[in-house]
TORLUMDO-128165 format. One record per residue: residue number from 1; x, y, z of N, C-alpha, C in turn. Coordinates in Angstrom, 2 decimals, always signed. Example, Ala and Ser with C-alpha at 12.3 -4.5 7.8 and 13.67 -1.06 7.14 Angstrom:
BEGIN
SITE   seq       n.X       n.Y       n.Z      ca.X      ca.Y      ca.Z       c.X       c.Y       c.Z
SITE     1    +13.19     -5.69     +7.80    +12.30     -4.50     +7.80    +13.20     -3.30     +7.80
SITE     2    +12.85     -2.25     +7.08    +13.67     -1.06     +7.14    +12.90     +0.03     +7.87
This chain:
BEGIN
SITE   seq       n.X       n.Y       n.Z      ca.X      ca.Y      ca.Z       c.X       c.Y       c.Z
SITE     1    -18.03    -94.51   +113.30    -18.89    -93.55   +112.63    -18.12    -92.25   +112.47
SITE     2    -18.20    -91.71   +111.26    -17.59    -90.43   +110.98    -18.44    -89.33   +111.62
SITE     3    -17.80    -88.30   +112.16    -18.53    -87.24   +112.84    -18.22    -85.89   +112.23
SITE     4    -19.14    -84.96   +112.44    -18.96    -83.59   +111.98    -19.50    -82.64   +113.04
SITE     5    -19.21    -81.39   +112.88    -19.71    -80.37   +113.80    -20.65    -79.45   +113.04
SITE     6    -21.76    -79.11   +113.68    -22.69    -78.15   +113.07    -22.92    -77.02   +114.05
SITE     7    -23.27    -75.87   +113.51    -23.56    -74.73   +114.37    -25.06    -74.62   +114.56
SITE     8    -25.49    -74.57   +115.81    -26.89    -74.36   +116.14    -26.96    -73.34   +117.28
SITE     9    -28.08    -72.70   +117.38    -28.23    -71.71   +118.45    -28.43    -72.41   +119.80
SITE    10    -28.23    -71.67   +120.85    -28.44    -72.20   +122.20    -29.89    -72.64   +122.38
SITE    11    -30.80    -71.87   +121.80    -32.22    -72.19   +121.89    -32.50    -73.54   +121.23
SITE    12    -31.91    -73.77   +120.06    -32.08    -75.05   +119.37    -31.48    -76.18   +120.18
SITE    13    -30.34    -75.96   +120.77    -29.71    -76.96   +121.61    -30.61    -77.34   +122.78
SITE    14    -31.23    -76.35   +123.39    -32.15    -76.61   +124.50    -33.35    -77.43   +124.02
SITE    15    -33.84    -77.09   +122.84    -34.98    -77.84   +122.28    -34.58    -79.29   +122.02
SITE    16    -33.37    -79.50   +121.49    -32.89    -80.86   +121.27    -32.77    -81.62   +122.59
SITE    17    -32.23    -80.96   +123.58    -32.10    -81.59   +124.91    -33.47    -82.02   +125.45
SITE    18    -34.48    -81.18   +125.21    -35.80    -81.50   +125.73    -36.44    -82.70   +125.02
SITE    19    -35.91    -83.07   +123.86    -36.45    -84.20   +123.11    -35.82    -85.54   +123.50
SITE    20    -34.84    -85.50   +124.37    -34.18    -86.75   +124.78    -35.18    -87.65   +125.48
SITE    21    -35.20    -88.93   +125.05    -36.08    -89.90   +125.67    -35.40    -90.58   +126.85
SITE    22    -34.09    -90.55   +126.86    -33.33    -91.06   +127.99    -32.05    -90.25   +128.10
SITE    23    -31.45    -90.25   +129.28    -30.36    -89.33   +129.59    -29.19    -89.41   +128.63
SITE    24    -28.80    -90.60   +128.24    -27.60    -90.74   +127.42    -27.90    -90.81   +125.91
SITE    25    -29.10    -90.45   +125.51    -29.44    -90.45   +124.09    -28.62    -89.37   +123.38
SITE    26    -27.99    -89.74   +122.28    -27.13    -88.79   +121.56    -27.97    -87.84   +120.72
SITE    27    -27.36    -86.70   +120.38    -28.04    -85.76   +119.51    -28.22    -86.37   +118.12
SITE    28    -27.29    -87.22   +117.71    -27.42    -87.91   +116.44    -28.69    -88.76   +116.43
SITE    29    -28.95    -89.47   +117.51    -30.18    -90.28   +117.61    -31.43    -89.40   +117.57
SITE    30    -31.38    -88.29   +118.28    -32.53    -87.38   +118.31    -32.82    -86.83   +116.91
SITE    31    -31.79    -86.37   +116.24    -31.96    -85.80   +114.90    -32.48    -86.88   +113.94
SITE    32    -31.92    -88.08   +114.01    -32.39    -89.16   +113.14    -33.83    -89.53   +113.42
SITE    33    -34.23    -89.54   +114.69    -35.63    -89.82   +115.02    -36.55    -88.77   +114.42
SITE    34    -36.15    -87.50   +114.49    -36.95    -86.42   +113.91    -37.05    -86.57   +112.39
SITE    35    -35.94    -86.91   +111.76    -35.94    -87.10   +110.31    -36.85    -88.26   +109.94
SITE    36    -36.71    -89.37   +110.65    -37.52    -90.55   +110.35    -39.02    -90.26   +110.50
SITE    37    -39.38    -89.53   +111.53    -40.79    -89.20   +111.75    -41.36    -88.35   +110.62
SITE    38    -40.51    -87.54   +110.01    -40.98    -86.64   +108.96    -40.82    -87.23   +107.56
SITE    39    -40.22    -88.39   +107.45    -40.04    -89.02   +106.15    -41.17    -89.98   +105.80
SITE    40    -42.02    -90.29   +106.76    -43.08    -91.24   +106.52    -43.97    -90.73   +105.39
SITE    41    -44.21    -91.60   +104.44    -45.04    -91.23   +103.30    -46.46    -91.70   +103.52
SITE    42    -47.37    -90.99   +102.92    -48.78    -91.36   +102.98    -49.02    -92.38   +101.87
SITE    43    -49.67    -93.49   +102.20    -49.93    -94.54   +101.22    -51.01    -94.10   +100.24
SITE    44    -51.07    -94.80    +99.11    -52.10    -94.50    +98.11    -53.50    -94.69    +98.69
SITE    45    -53.68    -95.74    +99.50    -54.99    -95.98   +100.13    -55.37    -94.83   +101.05
SITE    46    -54.39    -94.32   +101.83    -54.67    -93.20   +102.73    -55.05    -91.95   +101.94
SITE    47    -54.36    -91.73   +100.82    -54.67    -90.57    +99.97    -56.09    -90.70    +99.44
SITE    48    -56.47    -91.90    +98.99    -57.82    -92.11    +98.48    -58.87    -91.88    +99.56
SITE    49    -58.60    -92.34   +100.80    -59.54    -92.13   +101.90    -59.69    -90.65   +102.22
SITE    50    -58.59    -89.93   +102.20    -58.63    -88.49   +102.48    -59.41    -87.76   +101.39
SITE    51    -59.13    -88.11   +100.13    -59.85    -87.48    +99.02    -61.35    -87.77    +99.10
SITE    52    -61.69    -89.02    +99.44    -63.10    -89.40    +99.57    -63.78    -88.60   +100.68
SITE    53    -63.11    -88.48   +101.81    -63.66    -87.73   +102.94    -63.85    -86.26   +102.58
SITE    54    -62.88    -85.69   +101.88    -63.00    -84.29   +101.46    -64.16    -84.10   +100.48
SITE    55    -64.32    -85.04    +99.55    -65.45    -84.97    +98.61    -66.77    -85.01    +99.37
SITE    56    -66.85    -85.92   +100.34    -68.08    -86.06   +101.13    -68.38    -84.78   +101.90
SITE    57    -67.37    -84.17   +102.46    -67.55    -82.92   +103.20    -68.02    -81.82   +102.26
SITE    58    -67.42    -81.74   +101.07    -67.81    -80.72   +100.11    -69.26    -80.92    +99.65
SITE    59    -69.63    -82.19    +99.44    -70.96    -82.48    +98.92    -72.05    -82.33    +99.98
SITE    60    -71.79    -82.85   +101.17    -72.82    -82.88   +102.21    -72.68    -81.77   +103.24
SITE    61    -71.52    -81.20   +103.32    -71.27    -80.21   +104.36    -70.82    -80.91   +105.63
SITE    62    -70.08    -80.23   +106.43    -69.49    -80.82   +107.64    -70.55    -81.23   +108.65
SITE    63    -71.64    -80.48   +108.75    -72.66    -80.79   +109.76    -73.29    -82.15   +109.51
SITE    64    -73.43    -82.53   +108.25    -74.06    -83.80   +107.93    -73.13    -84.99   +108.11
SITE    65    -71.84    -84.74   +108.27    -70.90    -85.85   +108.42    -70.49    -86.05   +109.87
SITE    66    -71.06    -85.25   +110.77    -70.73    -85.42   +112.18    -71.95    -85.92   +112.94
SITE    67    -71.68    -86.58   +114.06    -72.75    -87.09   +114.90    -72.45    -86.75   +116.35
SITE    68    -73.50    -86.61   +117.12    -73.31    -86.37   +118.54    -72.89    -87.68   +119.20
SITE    69    -72.35    -87.58   +120.39    -71.94    -88.78   +121.13    -73.15    -89.66   +121.42
SITE    70    -74.29    -89.03   +121.64    -75.53    -89.78   +121.90    -75.94    -90.60   +120.68
SITE    71    -75.83    -90.01   +119.48    -76.17    -90.74   +118.25    -75.24    -91.93   +118.04
SITE    72    -73.96    -91.71   +118.26    -72.98    -92.79   +118.10    -73.26    -93.90   +119.10
SITE    73    -73.54    -93.53   +120.35    -73.83    -94.53   +121.38    -75.05    -95.35   +121.01
SITE    74    -76.10    -94.68   +120.50    -77.31    -95.39   +120.08    -77.00    -96.39   +118.97
SITE    75    -76.22    -95.95   +117.97    -75.88    -96.83   +116.86    -75.08    -98.04   +117.31
SITE    76    -74.22    -97.85   +118.31    -73.39    -98.94   +118.80    -74.05    -99.74   +119.91
SITE    77    -75.22    -99.29   +120.34    -75.92    -99.98   +121.42    -75.25    -99.81   +122.77
SITE    78    -74.64    -98.66   +122.95    -73.94    -98.37   +124.21    -74.77    -97.40   +125.02
SITE    79    -74.88    -97.68   +126.31    -75.62    -96.76   +127.20    -74.65    -95.77   +127.80
SITE    80    -75.00    -94.52   +127.74    -74.18    -93.47   +128.36    -74.69    -93.18   +129.74
SITE    81    -73.78    -93.03   +130.68    -74.17    -92.63   +132.03    -74.48    -91.15   +132.00
SITE    82    -75.60    -90.77   +132.56    -75.97    -89.36   +132.62    -75.32    -88.73   +133.83
SITE    83    -74.08    -88.34   +133.68    -73.33    -87.73   +134.77    -73.54    -86.23   +134.73
SITE    84    -74.02    -85.66   +135.81    -74.21    -84.22   +135.91    -73.05    -83.61   +136.67
SITE    85    -72.55    -82.47   +136.20    -71.44    -81.79   +136.91    -71.97    -80.90   +137.97
């Protein structure tokens, strides 16, 4: 593999070190992992779901699209333990 040198600040170097998943992980691996994580594209289906959810929020308002944990439990037929602190 061909290599190059880049200039980064000490603070950036420390941040890169903190991202190591194992002791001998190279900075090249760390940088590539960061790039890969940020290159993921949103699918057309995901975009449509997001747009639909936003339309619903605009039309109904956020309060009408949320439910309490008790409401969700009732719908799913789940009993909640009444734990008091």
